[in-house]
N, C-alpha and C positions, 0 to 999 in steps of 0.2 A: 246394440245387441237386444233382441226381443226374448224375454225370459219368461218361462211358465213356472210358477211357484205352486206346489201342492202341499199345503200345511193345514192340518185339521185345528191347531190351537189359533183361534181368531186373532189373538193379540200378537203372537209371534209372526203370523201372516202378514198383518198390517205394518208392523215394523219392518219386516224385509222389504215389502212391497214399497213403502216410502222411501227407505234408505236407498234402494236400488234405483228408484226413479230419480232421486237427487243426484245420482251418478250419471245420469243420462240414458239409463235403459228404459225400454218398454216393457211393462210387466203386466202379465195375466195372473190373477190369483184364484185358485180353487181350493175347496176344502175336503174333497173326498178322492179316493182313487178312481172311481168310476168317471167323474169328471175330468180327471187328469188324462185319462185313456181317451176320452172323446177329443179333448183339446190337442193332445200330443199327437194322435194319429192323423191329424189334418197336416202335420209337418211344417207349420208356419213358425215355429220357435227355433232360435239358435241355441238354446240351453234350457235344461229342466232342473229344477231344484226341488227335491222330493223328500218329504218327511217319510222315514221308514215305518214308524208305528202309527198306524191308522186304522180304525174300524172297517169291517167288511173287506175292502181290498187294500192290503198293506203296500207300502212303497216297493218292496222287492218284487211282489207280484205284478204290479204295475210295470216294472222295468222289463220282467222277463216277457211279459205279454207284448210289449213294444219291440223288444229284440226279435221275438219270434215273427213279429209282423214286418221286419226288416227296416224298422224305424231306428235310425242311427244317431239321433240328436243327442249330443253330449248330455250327461246327467250327473249331478252331485247329489249324493244321499246325505241327509240331516238326520242325526240319531243321537239319543243318550246311551246307546249301546256300544261300548267302546272295547270289547275283547278283540284279540287277533282274530277269532273265529267269526265274529260279527263282521269285521271289517272285510275278511276274505269272502263272506258269503254275499256282501254287497257288491264287491268287484266282480265276482263271478255271476251275479244276476245281471250284470251289464252297466254297473256304474262306472264312470270315468274317475270319480273322486268320492271321498267319504269323509264327512266332517262331523266330529262328535260334539253335541251339546254339552254344556253351554260353550259358545265359540265367540271370538271377537269378529265384529263386522269386517275390520281390516283384513283378517285372515280369509274370511269368504271372498273378498274383493281380489285378494291376491290369488286365489284359486281359480276364480273366474277369469282373470287376466291370463293365468298360465293356460287354461283350456283354449282361450281366444287366440294365443300365440300357436297353437298347433297347426301344422299344414293340413288342408283339407284333402281328405284322402279320396281317391276316384272311387266311385260306386263299384262294388263287386259286380262282375258280369253274371247274368243268370242264364246266358245261353251261349254255346259255342258252335261256330259253323266253319266247316272246312269242306270245300267241294260240295258234294252232295249230302255230306254227313252233318246232321243237327244233333246236337247234345243239349238238353234242358238240365241245368244244374239244380233247379229247385225241385222239379218233379222227378228227376233222376231217370228221365227216359231218352231214348235214342231213336233216330230214323235215318235212312238213307233213300234219297230219292222219293221221299214222302211215305216210304214203307217202314213201319215200326219194327224195332229190333229189341229183343228181349235180352237184357244183360244181367248177369249176376253182379253182386256188389264190387267184387275185385275186378271184374271185367270193365265195369263202369269206371273205376278209378284208373285202370290202365289206359283205357280209351281217352280219358280226360287228359292224362298226362301227355299222351302222344299228341292230341289235338291242340293243346297249348303250346306245343313246340314242334310245328310243321318244319320238315326239312332238316331237322336236327338230328344227328346220329345219337341214339341212346343205348348206351352200353347195358350189359347184363347187371352190372354192379349198380349203375344209376337207377335202373328199373326196380330192382329188388329193395333198394333203400327207399325210394320215392313212393311205392305202391305197397310194399310189405314191411317197411321199417326195418329192414335187416341190413346190418352193416357187417355182414360175414356170409360166406358162402354156404347155403343151407345143405348143400350135398344131394339135392333132388332136383327134378326137372319141372318145379312148379311154375317157374316163368315160362318154359317152353310149352307147357300144357296150356296155359292161359292164352298165350299168343296164338296157338292153333286154334283154340276155341274162338277167339276174337275174330281171326281171320275167316273162319267158317260162318261167321254171322255177318260181318261188315263188308267182306270182299267176295267170298264165293258165289253169293246169289247174284251179284252184279257185274261180273265179268271184269271189270276194271280193278286191279288191286291197288289199295292206298298203302298197305303195310308191307314193307320190303325187308327181307333179311339180307345183311352185309355179312358174310361168312368171316367169322374170326374176329368181327368187330361189333356188331350189335344189330339194331333195327333203325329203320327210319320211316317215318309217317309223311308221305308226299302225295296229296290229293290232286296236285296240278298235273 
């Protein structure tokens, strides 16, 4: 495993580097958050071990920046901050694990081994394409046959839901829960209103409808 260590305490950094190398790992050691960002952004490491308390750019800021840049390399935060709130903050910043100093090297190794056993997740798609429709999930833009389509946030979520399930019937209950988070009947025509607006944008200007109503059942998105 190739591991990047970011530790501003030189003695601790050398100890971790030597110990991990003895275990057969390839180790890069940096002492600042800025250098950690440069190295980690290259995506050449299997694991990041990052000290939380560093000058200028702290460990959580490094992690947040990496996660915003879609760098998903697993990361373990090392810190002397041990409260529940501190651990929660670390995990929410993008850490996969959180180890409090002082720690036993055997425990660090056990946590590294646990991360190594996790299945590799497939990369999240950044774009959906169905028929002439294209949905950019990062830029949150849509187009059909090369023509841009302006969507409101809820319309975007509704179209994404349909495009991820082509040919599958979507009932009113399914759509209300998936797009609005409602587990009950709201007593309004919010869904029908959004379906109508979506049709006016993705179907009406192009002649060939993709979104069909199955009366008494629900809706189906069928671009073929």
